[in-house]
mmCIF file of the N, C-alpha and C atoms, coordinates in Angstrom:
data_MODEL
# 
_entry.id   MODEL 
# 
loop_
_atom_site.group_PDB 
_atom_site.id 
_atom_site.type_symbol 
_atom_site.label_atom_id 
_atom_site.label_alt_id 
_atom_site.label_comp_id 
_atom_site.label_asym_id 
_atom_site.label_entity_id 
_atom_site.label_seq_id 
_atom_site.pdbx_PDB_ins_code 
_atom_site.Cartn_x 
_atom_site.Cartn_y 
_atom_site.Cartn_z 
_atom_site.occupancy 
_atom_site.B_iso_or_equiv 
_atom_site.pdbx_formal_charge 
_atom_site.auth_seq_id 
_atom_site.auth_comp_id 
_atom_site.auth_asym_id 
_atom_site.auth_atom_id 
_atom_site.pdbx_PDB_model_num 
ATOM 1   N N  . UNK A 1 1  ? 0.850   -1.168 0.000   1.00 0.00 ? 1  UNK A N  1 
ATOM 2   C CA . UNK A 1 1  ? 0.000   0.000  0.000   1.00 0.00 ? 1  UNK A CA 1 
ATOM 3   C C  . UNK A 1 1  ? 0.895   1.230  0.000   1.00 0.00 ? 1  UNK A C  1 
ATOM 4   N N  . UNK A 1 2  ? 0.771   2.053  -1.024  1.00 0.00 ? 2  UNK A N  1 
ATOM 5   C CA . UNK A 1 2  ? 1.612   3.236  -1.137  1.00 0.00 ? 2  UNK A CA 1 
ATOM 6   C C  . UNK A 1 2  ? 0.787   4.510  -1.129  1.00 0.00 ? 2  UNK A C  1 
ATOM 7   N N  . UNK A 1 3  ? 1.480   5.597  -1.070  1.00 0.00 ? 3  UNK A N  1 
ATOM 8   C CA . UNK A 1 3  ? 0.857   6.911  -1.063  1.00 0.00 ? 3  UNK A CA 1 
ATOM 9   C C  . UNK A 1 3  ? 0.613   7.347  -2.502  1.00 0.00 ? 3  UNK A C  1 
ATOM 10  N N  . UNK A 1 4  ? -0.609  7.784  -2.803  1.00 0.00 ? 4  UNK A N  1 
ATOM 11  C CA . UNK A 1 4  ? -0.949  8.171  -4.167  1.00 0.00 ? 4  UNK A CA 1 
ATOM 12  C C  . UNK A 1 4  ? -1.839  9.411  -4.145  1.00 0.00 ? 4  UNK A C  1 
ATOM 13  N N  . UNK A 1 5  ? -1.545  10.340 -5.044  1.00 0.00 ? 5  UNK A N  1 
ATOM 14  C CA . UNK A 1 5  ? -2.363  11.540 -5.186  1.00 0.00 ? 5  UNK A CA 1 
ATOM 15  C C  . UNK A 1 5  ? -3.319  11.420 -6.376  1.00 0.00 ? 5  UNK A C  1 
ATOM 16  N N  . UNK A 1 6  ? -3.572  10.215 -6.831  1.00 0.00 ? 6  UNK A N  1 
ATOM 17  C CA . UNK A 1 6  ? -4.432  10.023 -7.991  1.00 0.00 ? 6  UNK A CA 1 
ATOM 18  C C  . UNK A 1 6  ? -5.866  10.485 -7.729  1.00 0.00 ? 6  UNK A C  1 
ATOM 19  N N  . UNK A 1 7  ? -6.258  10.588 -6.479  1.00 0.00 ? 7  UNK A N  1 
ATOM 20  C CA . UNK A 1 7  ? -7.582  11.062 -6.129  1.00 0.00 ? 7  UNK A CA 1 
ATOM 21  C C  . UNK A 1 7  ? -7.796  12.501 -6.598  1.00 0.00 ? 7  UNK A C  1 
ATOM 22  N N  . UNK A 1 8  ? -6.702  13.279 -6.629  1.00 0.00 ? 8  UNK A N  1 
ATOM 23  C CA . UNK A 1 8  ? -6.804  14.674 -7.043  1.00 0.00 ? 8  UNK A CA 1 
ATOM 24  C C  . UNK A 1 8  ? -6.998  14.829 -8.548  1.00 0.00 ? 8  UNK A C  1 
ATOM 25  N N  . UNK A 1 9  ? -6.870  13.763 -9.303  1.00 0.00 ? 9  UNK A N  1 
ATOM 26  C CA . UNK A 1 9  ? -7.088  13.831 -10.748 1.00 0.00 ? 9  UNK A CA 1 
ATOM 27  C C  . UNK A 1 9  ? -8.579  13.850 -11.082 1.00 0.00 ? 9  UNK A C  1 
ATOM 28  N N  . UNK A 1 10 ? -9.420  13.475 -10.145 1.00 0.00 ? 10 UNK A N  1 
ATOM 29  C CA . UNK A 1 10 ? -10.862 13.456 -10.356 1.00 0.00 ? 10 UNK A CA 1 
ATOM 30  C C  . UNK A 1 10 ? -11.413 14.881 -10.244 1.00 0.00 ? 10 UNK A C  1 
ATOM 31  N N  . UNK A 1 11 ? -12.097 15.406 -11.273 1.00 0.00 ? 11 UNK A N  1 
ATOM 32  C CA . UNK A 1 11 ? -12.630 16.776 -11.227 1.00 0.00 ? 11 UNK A CA 1 
ATOM 33  C C  . UNK A 1 11 ? -13.662 16.979 -10.112 1.00 0.00 ? 11 UNK A C  1 
ATOM 34  N N  . UNK A 1 12 ? -14.453 15.962 -9.819  1.00 0.00 ? 12 UNK A N  1 
ATOM 35  C CA . UNK A 1 12 ? -15.452 16.086 -8.760  1.00 0.00 ? 12 UNK A CA 1 
ATOM 36  C C  . UNK A 1 12 ? -14.777 16.256 -7.394  1.00 0.00 ? 12 UNK A C  1 
ATOM 37  N N  . UNK A 1 13 ? -13.704 15.526 -7.189  1.00 0.00 ? 13 UNK A N  1 
ATOM 38  C CA . UNK A 1 13 ? -12.962 15.652 -5.934  1.00 0.00 ? 13 UNK A CA 1 
ATOM 39  C C  . UNK A 1 13 ? -12.360 17.044 -5.805  1.00 0.00 ? 13 UNK A C  1 
ATOM 40  N N  . UNK A 1 14 ? -11.800 17.576 -6.874  1.00 0.00 ? 14 UNK A N  1 
ATOM 41  C CA . UNK A 1 14 ? -11.232 18.926 -6.850  1.00 0.00 ? 14 UNK A CA 1 
ATOM 42  C C  . UNK A 1 14 ? -12.314 19.974 -6.596  1.00 0.00 ? 14 UNK A C  1 
ATOM 43  N N  . UNK A 1 15 ? -13.493 19.772 -7.175  1.00 0.00 ? 15 UNK A N  1 
ATOM 44  C CA . UNK A 1 15 ? -14.598 20.712 -6.943  1.00 0.00 ? 15 UNK A CA 1 
ATOM 45  C C  . UNK A 1 15 ? -15.002 20.702 -5.469  1.00 0.00 ? 15 UNK A C  1 
ATOM 46  N N  . UNK A 1 16 ? -15.122 19.515 -4.891  1.00 0.00 ? 16 UNK A N  1 
ATOM 47  C CA . UNK A 1 16 ? -15.492 19.405 -3.479  1.00 0.00 ? 16 UNK A CA 1 
ATOM 48  C C  . UNK A 1 16 ? -14.413 19.996 -2.585  1.00 0.00 ? 16 UNK A C  1 
ATOM 49  N N  . UNK A 1 17 ? -13.158 19.786 -2.928  1.00 0.00 ? 17 UNK A N  1 
ATOM 50  C CA . UNK A 1 17 ? -12.055 20.352 -2.160  1.00 0.00 ? 17 UNK A CA 1 
ATOM 51  C C  . UNK A 1 17 ? -12.088 21.880 -2.228  1.00 0.00 ? 17 UNK A C  1 
ATOM 52  N N  . UNK A 1 18 ? -12.352 22.412 -3.409  1.00 0.00 ? 18 UNK A N  1 
ATOM 53  C CA . UNK A 1 18 ? -12.456 23.864 -3.568  1.00 0.00 ? 18 UNK A CA 1 
ATOM 54  C C  . UNK A 1 18 ? -13.605 24.444 -2.767  1.00 0.00 ? 18 UNK A C  1 
ATOM 55  N N  . UNK A 1 19 ? -14.754 23.741 -2.771  1.00 0.00 ? 19 UNK A N  1 
ATOM 56  C CA . UNK A 1 19 ? -15.890 24.200 -1.963  1.00 0.00 ? 19 UNK A CA 1 
ATOM 57  C C  . UNK A 1 19 ? -15.562 24.178 -0.472  1.00 0.00 ? 19 UNK A C  1 
ATOM 58  N N  . UNK A 1 20 ? -14.845 23.160 -0.038  1.00 0.00 ? 20 UNK A N  1 
ATOM 59  C CA . UNK A 1 20 ? -14.453 23.077 1.371   1.00 0.00 ? 20 UNK A CA 1 
ATOM 60  C C  . UNK A 1 20 ? -13.521 24.206 1.778   1.00 0.00 ? 20 UNK A C  1 
ATOM 61  N N  . UNK A 1 21 ? -12.552 24.507 0.919   1.00 0.00 ? 21 UNK A N  1 
ATOM 62  C CA . UNK A 1 21 ? -11.616 25.608 1.205   1.00 0.00 ? 21 UNK A CA 1 
ATOM 63  C C  . UNK A 1 21 ? -12.367 26.938 1.213   1.00 0.00 ? 21 UNK A C  1 
ATOM 64  N N  . UNK A 1 22 ? -13.271 27.118 0.255   1.00 0.00 ? 22 UNK A N  1 
ATOM 65  C CA . UNK A 1 22 ? -14.057 28.349 0.180   1.00 0.00 ? 22 UNK A CA 1 
ATOM 66  C C  . UNK A 1 22 ? -14.920 28.536 1.425   1.00 0.00 ? 22 UNK A C  1 
ATOM 67  N N  . UNK A 1 23 ? -15.583 27.482 1.849   1.00 0.00 ? 23 UNK A N  1 
ATOM 68  C CA . UNK A 1 23 ? -16.420 27.552 3.049   1.00 0.00 ? 23 UNK A CA 1 
ATOM 69  C C  . UNK A 1 23 ? -15.583 27.863 4.282   1.00 0.00 ? 23 UNK A C  1 
ATOM 70  N N  . UNK A 1 24 ? -14.434 27.229 4.393   1.00 0.00 ? 24 UNK A N  1 
ATOM 71  C CA . UNK A 1 24 ? -13.551 27.460 5.533   1.00 0.00 ? 24 UNK A CA 1 
ATOM 72  C C  . UNK A 1 24 ? -13.094 28.910 5.586   1.00 0.00 ? 24 UNK A C  1 
ATOM 73  N N  . UNK A 1 25 ? -12.707 29.460 4.447   1.00 0.00 ? 25 UNK A N  1 
ATOM 74  C CA . UNK A 1 25 ? -12.243 30.853 4.411   1.00 0.00 ? 25 UNK A CA 1 
ATOM 75  C C  . UNK A 1 25 ? -13.375 31.821 4.731   1.00 0.00 ? 25 UNK A C  1 
ATOM 76  N N  . UNK A 1 26 ? -14.580 31.558 4.216   1.00 0.00 ? 26 UNK A N  1 
ATOM 77  C CA . UNK A 1 26 ? -15.707 32.441 4.536   1.00 0.00 ? 26 UNK A CA 1 
ATOM 78  C C  . UNK A 1 26 ? -16.050 32.397 6.017   1.00 0.00 ? 26 UNK A C  1 
ATOM 79  N N  . UNK A 1 27 ? -16.027 31.211 6.613   1.00 0.00 ? 27 UNK A N  1 
ATOM 80  C CA . UNK A 1 27 ? -16.282 31.104 8.053   1.00 0.00 ? 27 UNK A CA 1 
ATOM 81  C C  . UNK A 1 27 ? -15.206 31.811 8.869   1.00 0.00 ? 27 UNK A C  1 
ATOM 82  N N  . UNK A 1 28 ? -13.954 31.669 8.444   1.00 0.00 ? 28 UNK A N  1 
ATOM 83  C CA . UNK A 1 28 ? -12.848 32.321 9.138   1.00 0.00 ? 28 UNK A CA 1 
ATOM 84  C C  . UNK A 1 28 ? -12.996 33.841 9.101   1.00 0.00 ? 28 UNK A C  1 
ATOM 85  N N  . UNK A 1 29 ? -13.282 34.378 7.924   1.00 0.00 ? 29 UNK A N  1 
ATOM 86  C CA . UNK A 1 29 ? -13.401 35.831 7.790   1.00 0.00 ? 29 UNK A CA 1 
ATOM 87  C C  . UNK A 1 29 ? -14.618 36.340 8.563   1.00 0.00 ? 29 UNK A C  1 
ATOM 88  N N  . UNK A 1 30 ? -15.733 35.608 8.501   1.00 0.00 ? 30 UNK A N  1 
ATOM 89  C CA . UNK A 1 30 ? -16.916 36.004 9.250   1.00 0.00 ? 30 UNK A CA 1 
ATOM 90  C C  . UNK A 1 30 ? -16.680 36.001 10.754  1.00 0.00 ? 30 UNK A C  1 
ATOM 91  N N  . UNK A 1 31 ? -16.016 34.967 11.254  1.00 0.00 ? 31 UNK A N  1 
ATOM 92  C CA . UNK A 1 31 ? -15.721 34.887 12.687  1.00 0.00 ? 31 UNK A CA 1 
ATOM 93  C C  . UNK A 1 31 ? -14.744 35.979 13.113  1.00 0.00 ? 31 UNK A C  1 
ATOM 94  N N  . UNK A 1 32 ? -13.780 36.279 12.249  1.00 0.00 ? 32 UNK A N  1 
ATOM 95  C CA . UNK A 1 32 ? -12.808 37.339 12.553  1.00 0.00 ? 32 UNK A CA 1 
ATOM 96  C C  . UNK A 1 32 ? -13.492 38.692 12.658  1.00 0.00 ? 32 UNK A C  1 
ATOM 97  N N  . UNK A 1 33 ? -14.361 39.004 11.700  1.00 0.00 ? 33 UNK A N  1 
ATOM 98  C CA . UNK A 1 33 ? -15.067 40.285 11.709  1.00 0.00 ? 33 UNK A CA 1 
ATOM 99  C C  . UNK A 1 33 ? -16.007 40.373 12.901  1.00 0.00 ? 33 UNK A C  1 
ATOM 100 N N  . UNK A 1 34 ? -16.787 39.318 13.140  1.00 0.00 ? 34 UNK A N  1 
ATOM 101 C CA . UNK A 1 34 ? -17.717 39.327 14.275  1.00 0.00 ? 34 UNK A CA 1 
ATOM 102 C C  . UNK A 1 34 ? -16.977 39.425 15.608  1.00 0.00 ? 34 UNK A C  1 
ATOM 103 N N  . UNK A 1 35 ? -15.903 38.692 15.750  1.00 0.00 ? 35 UNK A N  1 
ATOM 104 C CA . UNK A 1 35 ? -15.116 38.762 16.979  1.00 0.00 ? 35 UNK A CA 1 
ATOM 105 C C  . UNK A 1 35 ? -14.532 40.135 17.210  1.00 0.00 ? 35 UNK A C  1 
ATOM 106 N N  . UNK A 1 36 ? -14.061 40.766 16.128  1.00 0.00 ? 36 UNK A N  1 
ATOM 107 C CA . UNK A 1 36 ? -13.498 42.113 16.254  1.00 0.00 ? 36 UNK A CA 1 
ATOM 108 C C  . UNK A 1 36 ? -14.581 43.108 16.660  1.00 0.00 ? 36 UNK A C  1 
ATOM 109 N N  . UNK A 1 37 ? -15.759 43.007 16.048  1.00 0.00 ? 37 UNK A N  1 
ATOM 110 C CA . UNK A 1 37 ? -16.844 43.938 16.379  1.00 0.00 ? 37 UNK A CA 1 
ATOM 111 C C  . UNK A 1 37 ? -17.327 43.740 17.816  1.00 0.00 ? 37 UNK A C  1 
ATOM 112 N N  . UNK A 1 38 ? -17.424 42.499 18.270  1.00 0.00 ? 38 UNK A N  1 
ATOM 113 C CA . UNK A 1 38 ? -17.830 42.238 19.661  1.00 0.00 ? 38 UNK A CA 1 
ATOM 114 C C  . UNK A 1 38 ? -16.785 42.783 20.632  1.00 0.00 ? 38 UNK A C  1 
ATOM 115 N N  . UNK A 1 39 ? -15.505 42.568 20.325  1.00 0.00 ? 39 UNK A N  1 
ATOM 116 C CA . UNK A 1 39 ? -14.439 43.084 21.188  1.00 0.00 ? 39 UNK A CA 1 
ATOM 117 C C  . UNK A 1 39 ? -14.448 44.610 21.215  1.00 0.00 ? 39 UNK A C  1 
ATOM 118 N N  . UNK A 1 40 ? -14.716 45.228 20.074  1.00 0.00 ? 40 UNK A N  1 
ATOM 119 C CA . UNK A 1 40 ? -14.788 46.691 20.007  1.00 0.00 ? 40 UNK A CA 1 
ATOM 120 C C  . UNK A 1 40 ? -15.958 47.211 20.838  1.00 0.00 ? 40 UNK A C  1 
ATOM 121 N N  . UNK A 1 41 ? -17.081 46.533 20.749  1.00 0.00 ? 41 UNK A N  1 
ATOM 122 C CA . UNK A 1 41 ? -18.257 46.924 21.522  1.00 0.00 ? 41 UNK A CA 1 
ATOM 123 C C  . UNK A 1 41 ? -18.004 46.779 23.023  1.00 0.00 ? 41 UNK A C  1 
ATOM 124 N N  . UNK A 1 42 ? -17.444 45.653 23.429  1.00 0.00 ? 42 UNK A N  1 
ATOM 125 C CA . UNK A 1 42 ? -17.174 45.423 24.857  1.00 0.00 ? 42 UNK A CA 1 
ATOM 126 C C  . UNK A 1 42 ? -16.159 46.418 25.382  1.00 0.00 ? 42 UNK A C  1 
ATOM 127 N N  . UNK A 1 43 ? -15.109 46.663 24.606  1.00 0.00 ? 43 UNK A N  1 
ATOM 128 C CA . UNK A 1 43 ? -14.084 47.608 25.076  1.00 0.00 ? 43 UNK A CA 1 
ATOM 129 C C  . UNK A 1 43 ? -14.619 49.032 25.120  1.00 0.00 ? 43 UNK A C  1 
ATOM 130 N N  . UNK A 1 44 ? -15.550 49.379 24.235  1.00 0.00 ? 44 UNK A N  1 
ATOM 131 C CA . UNK A 1 44 ? -16.129 50.724 24.298  1.00 0.00 ? 44 UNK A CA 1 
ATOM 132 C C  . UNK A 1 44 ? -17.036 50.877 25.519  1.00 0.00 ? 44 UNK A C  1 
ATOM 133 N N  . UNK A 1 45 ? -17.727 49.811 25.908  1.00 0.00 ? 45 UNK A N  1 
ATOM 134 C CA . UNK A 1 45 ? -18.534 49.860 27.132  1.00 0.00 ? 45 UNK A CA 1 
ATOM 135 C C  . UNK A 1 45 ? -17.646 49.936 28.371  1.00 0.00 ? 45 UNK A C  1 
ATOM 136 N N  . UNK A 1 46 ? -16.466 49.362 28.298  1.00 0.00 ? 46 UNK A N  1 
ATOM 137 C CA . UNK A 1 46 ? -15.564 49.361 29.457  1.00 0.00 ? 46 UNK A CA 1 
ATOM 138 C C  . UNK A 1 46 ? -15.046 50.771 29.757  1.00 0.00 ? 46 UNK A C  1 
ATOM 139 N N  . UNK A 1 47 ? -14.974 51.609 28.735  1.00 0.00 ? 47 UNK A N  1 
ATOM 140 C CA . UNK A 1 47 ? -14.456 52.970 28.901  1.00 0.00 ? 47 UNK A CA 1 
ATOM 141 C C  . UNK A 1 47 ? -15.493 53.894 29.543  1.00 0.00 ? 47 UNK A C  1 
ATOM 142 N N  . UNK A 1 48 ? -16.758 53.507 29.503  1.00 0.00 ? 48 UNK A N  1 
ATOM 143 C CA . UNK A 1 48 ? -17.829 54.317 30.096  1.00 0.00 ? 48 UNK A CA 1 
ATOM 144 C C  . UNK A 1 48 ? -17.547 54.489 31.581  1.00 0.00 ? 48 UNK A C  1 
ATOM 145 N N  . UNK A 1 49 ? -17.710 55.696 32.107  1.00 0.00 ? 49 UNK A N  1 
ATOM 146 C CA . UNK A 1 49 ? -17.351 55.929 33.516  1.00 0.00 ? 49 UNK A CA 1 
ATOM 147 C C  . UNK A 1 49 ? -18.267 55.269 34.543  1.00 0.00 ? 49 UNK A C  1 
ATOM 148 N N  . UNK A 1 50 ? -19.322 54.604 34.141  1.00 0.00 ? 50 UNK A N  1 
ATOM 149 C CA . UNK A 1 50 ? -20.239 53.964 35.090  1.00 0.00 ? 50 UNK A CA 1 
ATOM 150 C C  . UNK A 1 50 ? -19.581 52.744 35.730  1.00 0.00 ? 50 UNK A C  1 
ATOM 151 N N  . UNK A 1 51 ? -19.651 52.678 37.064  1.00 0.00 ? 51 UNK A N  1 
ATOM 152 C CA . UNK A 1 51 ? -19.055 51.542 37.770  1.00 0.00 ? 51 UNK A CA 1 
ATOM 153 C C  . UNK A 1 51 ? -19.848 50.255 37.535  1.00 0.00 ? 51 UNK A C  1 
ATOM 154 N N  . UNK A 1 52 ? -21.140 50.366 37.338  1.00 0.00 ? 52 UNK A N  1 
ATOM 155 C CA . UNK A 1 52 ? -21.967 49.179 37.092  1.00 0.00 ? 52 UNK A CA 1 
ATOM 156 C C  . UNK A 1 52 ? -21.587 48.556 35.756  1.00 0.00 ? 52 UNK A C  1 
ATOM 157 N N  . UNK A 1 53 ? -21.464 49.394 34.736  1.00 0.00 ? 53 UNK A N  1 
ATOM 158 C CA . UNK A 1 53 ? -21.091 48.896 33.407  1.00 0.00 ? 53 UNK A CA 1 
ATOM 159 C C  . UNK A 1 53 ? -19.706 48.263 33.435  1.00 0.00 ? 53 UNK A C  1 
ATOM 160 N N  . UNK A 1 54 ? -18.766 48.928 34.088  1.00 0.00 ? 54 UNK A N  1 
ATOM 161 C CA . UNK A 1 54 ? -17.415 48.359 34.184  1.00 0.00 ? 54 UNK A CA 1 
ATOM 162 C C  . UNK A 1 54 ? -17.410 47.048 34.950  1.00 0.00 ? 54 UNK A C  1 
ATOM 163 N N  . UNK A 1 55 ? -18.231 46.954 35.983  1.00 0.00 ? 55 UNK A N  1 
ATOM 164 C CA . UNK A 1 55 ? -18.311 45.717 36.757  1.00 0.00 ? 55 UNK A CA 1 
ATOM 165 C C  . UNK A 1 55 ? -18.873 44.560 35.941  1.00 0.00 ? 55 UNK A C  1 
ATOM 166 N N  . UNK A 1 56 ? -19.928 44.844 35.161  1.00 0.00 ? 56 UNK A N  1 
ATOM 167 C CA . UNK A 1 56 ? -20.523 43.804 34.325  1.00 0.00 ? 56 UNK A CA 1 
ATOM 168 C C  . UNK A 1 56 ? -19.532 43.339 33.272  1.00 0.00 ? 56 UNK A C  1 
ATOM 169 N N  . UNK A 1 57 ? -18.836 44.271 32.640  1.00 0.00 ? 57 UNK A N  1 
ATOM 170 C CA . UNK A 1 57 ? -17.849 43.921 31.615  1.00 0.00 ? 57 UNK A CA 1 
ATOM 171 C C  . UNK A 1 57 ? -16.698 43.150 32.248  1.00 0.00 ? 57 UNK A C  1 
ATOM 172 N N  . UNK A 1 58 ? -16.272 43.560 33.436  1.00 0.00 ? 58 UNK A N  1 
ATOM 173 C CA . UNK A 1 58 ? -15.195 42.845 34.123  1.00 0.00 ? 58 UNK A CA 1 
ATOM 174 C C  . UNK A 1 58 ? -15.601 41.410 34.451  1.00 0.00 ? 58 UNK A C  1 
ATOM 175 N N  . UNK A 1 59 ? -16.835 41.203 34.898  1.00 0.00 ? 59 UNK A N  1 
ATOM 176 C CA . UNK A 1 59 ? -17.326 39.848 35.166  1.00 0.00 ? 59 UNK A CA 1 
ATOM 177 C C  . UNK A 1 59 ? -17.354 39.011 33.893  1.00 0.00 ? 59 UNK A C  1 
ATOM 178 N N  . UNK A 1 60 ? -17.801 39.609 32.799  1.00 0.00 ? 60 UNK A N  1 
ATOM 179 C CA . UNK A 1 60 ? -17.852 38.909 31.511  1.00 0.00 ? 60 UNK A CA 1 
ATOM 180 C C  . UNK A 1 60 ? -16.458 38.478 31.075  1.00 0.00 ? 60 UNK A C  1 
ATOM 181 N N  . UNK A 1 61 ? -15.506 39.392 31.192  1.00 0.00 ? 61 UNK A N  1 
ATOM 182 C CA . UNK A 1 61 ? -14.126 39.096 30.776  1.00 0.00 ? 61 UNK A CA 1 
ATOM 183 C C  . UNK A 1 61 ? -13.520 38.031 31.682  1.00 0.00 ? 61 UNK A C  1 
ATOM 184 N N  . UNK A 1 62 ? -13.718 38.133 32.977  1.00 0.00 ? 62 UNK A N  1 
ATOM 185 C CA . UNK A 1 62 ? -13.170 37.147 33.906  1.00 0.00 ? 62 UNK A CA 1 
ATOM 186 C C  . UNK A 1 62 ? -13.773 35.769 33.679  1.00 0.00 ? 62 UNK A C  1 
ATOM 187 N N  . UNK A 1 63 ? -15.062 35.729 33.370  1.00 0.00 ? 63 UNK A N  1 
ATOM 188 C CA . UNK A 1 63 ? -15.697 34.439 33.064  1.00 0.00 ? 63 UNK A CA 1 
ATOM 189 C C  . UNK A 1 63 ? -15.009 33.795 31.870  1.00 0.00 ? 63 UNK A C  1 
ATOM 190 N N  . UNK A 1 64 ? -14.809 34.556 30.808  1.00 0.00 ? 64 UNK A N  1 
ATOM 191 C CA . UNK A 1 64 ? -14.217 33.996 29.601  1.00 0.00 ? 64 UNK A CA 1 
ATOM 192 C C  . UNK A 1 64 ? -12.727 33.691 29.756  1.00 0.00 ? 64 UNK A C  1 
ATOM 193 N N  . UNK A 1 65 ? -12.083 34.347 30.683  1.00 0.00 ? 65 UNK A N  1 
ATOM 194 C CA . UNK A 1 65 ? -10.672 34.030 30.939  1.00 0.00 ? 65 UNK A CA 1 
ATOM 195 C C  . UNK A 1 65 ? -10.518 32.754 31.756  1.00 0.00 ? 65 UNK A C  1 
ATOM 196 N N  . UNK A 1 66 ? -11.433 32.524 32.689  1.00 0.00 ? 66 UNK A N  1 
ATOM 197 C CA . UNK A 1 66 ? -11.244 31.454 33.662  1.00 0.00 ? 66 UNK A CA 1 
ATOM 198 C C  . UNK A 1 66 ? -11.977 30.155 33.365  1.00 0.00 ? 66 UNK A C  1 
ATOM 199 N N  . UNK A 1 67 ? -12.948 30.188 32.465  1.00 0.00 ? 67 UNK A N  1 
ATOM 200 C CA . UNK A 1 67 ? -13.698 28.973 32.141  1.00 0.00 ? 67 UNK A CA 1 
ATOM 201 C C  . UNK A 1 67 ? -13.096 28.372 30.866  1.00 0.00 ? 67 UNK A C  1 
ATOM 202 N N  . UNK A 1 68 ? -12.783 27.089 30.865  1.00 0.00 ? 68 UNK A N  1 
ATOM 203 C CA . UNK A 1 68 ? -12.207 26.465 29.678  1.00 0.00 ? 68 UNK A CA 1 
ATOM 204 C C  . UNK A 1 68 ? -13.134 26.605 28.466  1.00 0.00 ? 68 UNK A C  1 
ATOM 205 N N  . UNK A 1 69 ? -12.532 26.687 27.290  1.00 0.00 ? 69 UNK A N  1 
ATOM 206 C CA . UNK A 1 69 ? -13.280 26.897 26.053  1.00 0.00 ? 69 UNK A CA 1 
ATOM 207 C C  . UNK A 1 69 ? -14.274 25.781 25.789  1.00 0.00 ? 69 UNK A C  1 
ATOM 208 N N  . UNK A 1 70 ? -13.912 24.551 26.095  1.00 0.00 ? 70 UNK A N  1 
ATOM 209 C CA . UNK A 1 70 ? -14.823 23.427 25.862  1.00 0.00 ? 70 UNK A CA 1 
ATOM 210 C C  . UNK A 1 70 ? -16.093 23.590 26.700  1.00 0.00 ? 70 UNK A C  1 
ATOM 211 N N  . UNK A 1 71 ? -15.960 24.057 27.916  1.00 0.00 ? 71 UNK A N  1 
ATOM 212 C CA . UNK A 1 71 ? -17.125 24.280 28.776  1.00 0.00 ? 71 UNK A CA 1 
ATOM 213 C C  . UNK A 1 71 ? -17.973 25.414 28.218  1.00 0.00 ? 71 UNK A C  1 
ATOM 214 N N  . UNK A 1 72 ? -17.348 26.480 27.722  1.00 0.00 ? 72 UNK A N  1 
ATOM 215 C CA . UNK A 1 72 ? -18.088 27.599 27.144  1.00 0.00 ? 72 UNK A CA 1 
ATOM 216 C C  . UNK A 1 72 ? -18.862 27.143 25.905  1.00 0.00 ? 72 UNK A C  1 
ATOM 217 N N  . UNK A 1 73 ? -18.272 26.281 25.100  1.00 0.00 ? 73 UNK A N  1 
ATOM 218 C CA . UNK A 1 73 ? -18.950 25.769 23.917  1.00 0.00 ? 73 UNK A CA 1 
ATOM 219 C C  . UNK A 1 73 ? -20.168 24.955 24.318  1.00 0.00 ? 73 UNK A C  1 
ATOM 220 N N  . UNK A 1 74 ? -20.035 24.141 25.373  1.00 0.00 ? 74 UNK A N  1 
ATOM 221 C CA . UNK A 1 74 ? -21.159 23.327 25.843  1.00 0.00 ? 74 UNK A CA 1 
ATOM 222 C C  . UNK A 1 74 ? -22.287 24.185 26.392  1.00 0.00 ? 74 UNK A C  1 
ATOM 223 N N  . UNK A 1 75 ? -21.920 25.275 27.057  1.00 0.00 ? 75 UNK A N  1 
ATOM 224 C CA . UNK A 1 75 ? -22.943 26.177 27.625  1.00 0.00 ? 75 UNK A CA 1 
ATOM 225 C C  . UNK A 1 75 ? -23.632 26.896 26.496  1.00 0.00 ? 75 UNK A C  1 
# 
């Protein structure tokens, strides 16, 4: 049993591979933009002089720092 790239000679396989790469890149760019906008929104609320707002934002940030990502995904 040897290593062969003959699977890539099939046009249907190349089309599916291209669709997978395209979907991955679109998801990556969408997540990057959404994450940046959420971070910008949270950081702008943190600058507000209200102690209540700063406290809520601080709790949110501490939660996300201290809870493992797998647990956050499950929640």
